[in-house]
C-alpha positions as a printed Julia matrix, in Angstrom:
82×3 Matrix{Float64}:
   5.42  29.91   -6.26
   3.68  26.31   -6.54
   0.57  26.28   -5.18
   0.39  22.67   -4.28
  -3.09  22.27   -4.33
  -4.04  20.1    -1.72
  -6.84  17.38   -4.11
  -7.12  15.53   -7.96
  -8.88  17.66  -10.25
 -10.36  14.7   -11.37
 -11.7   12.91   -8.48
 -11.02  14.6    -5.57
  -8.87  12.38   -3.94
  -6.62  14.29   -1.8
  -2.82  15.4    -2.26
  -1.54  16.34    1.1
   2.51  18.1    -0.01
   4.26  15.04    0.68
   1.84  13.08   -1.57
   4.51  11.66   -4.15
   1.82  10.8    -6.23
   0.76  14.54   -7.12
   1.19  15.3   -10.75
   0.75  18.94  -12.27
   0.52  20.46  -15.5
   2.85  24.02  -16.6
  -0.75  25.98  -15.48
  -0.61  23.69  -11.28
  -3.24  21.96  -12.59
  -3.25  18.99   -9.78
  -4.06  15.31  -10.53
  -3.35  11.97   -8.74
  -0.93   9.58  -10.17
  -4.35   7.0   -11.21
  -5.96   9.96  -12.82
  -2.72  10.88  -13.93
  -2.47   8.02  -16.3
  -4.85   5.67  -16.51
  -8.06   8.29  -17.11
  -6.01  11.46  -18.61
  -3.15   9.23  -20.97
  -0.32  12.03  -18.77
  -2.02  15.11  -20.63
  -3.96  17.77  -19.21
  -7.32  17.77  -20.22
  -7.69  21.79  -19.21
  -4.69  22.64  -21.63
  -3.31  19.73  -23.33
   0.0   19.89  -21.77
   1.87  16.61  -20.39
   1.41  16.34  -16.75
   4.69  15.52  -14.48
   5.07  14.15  -11.29
   4.75  17.91   -8.5
   7.85  18.44   -6.96
   8.34  18.23   -3.16
   8.99  20.95   -0.87
  10.85  20.86    2.64
   9.03  20.63    5.44
  10.95  23.88    6.69
   9.21  26.29    3.9
   6.05  24.64    4.31
   5.85  26.14    7.68
   6.27  29.32    6.4
   5.01  28.85    2.29
   2.26  26.61    3.29
   0.38  23.9     0.4
  -2.88  25.4    -0.91
  -6.15  24.37    0.69
  -8.59  25.77   -2.61
  -9.47  22.18   -3.37
 -11.24  22.29   -7.34
 -12.54  19.68   -8.2
 -14.15  19.15  -12.43
 -15.01  15.31  -13.09
 -14.89  15.03  -16.72
 -17.82  13.93  -18.81
 -17.87  10.58  -19.55
 -15.32   9.5   -18.43
 -14.59   7.71  -15.23
 -11.93   7.91  -12.91
 -10.45   5.29  -10.47
């Protein structure tokens, strides 16, 4: 099951589960739309894979399967997040 992490790994921006501005790679690394497109060019800095829009989870399933609360923040060296 998708973890739906709560923040951008690059700039630490909040990304609630209902956000349509979250992008993920196949390893569920999570980034905001600004970082995914402007800073990272659509490529995950961790695995080199494509960043794609994170799918939504319906509200009734969020009650049963809540989003993750684990924040991962790993700013990129020498890169200024937008």
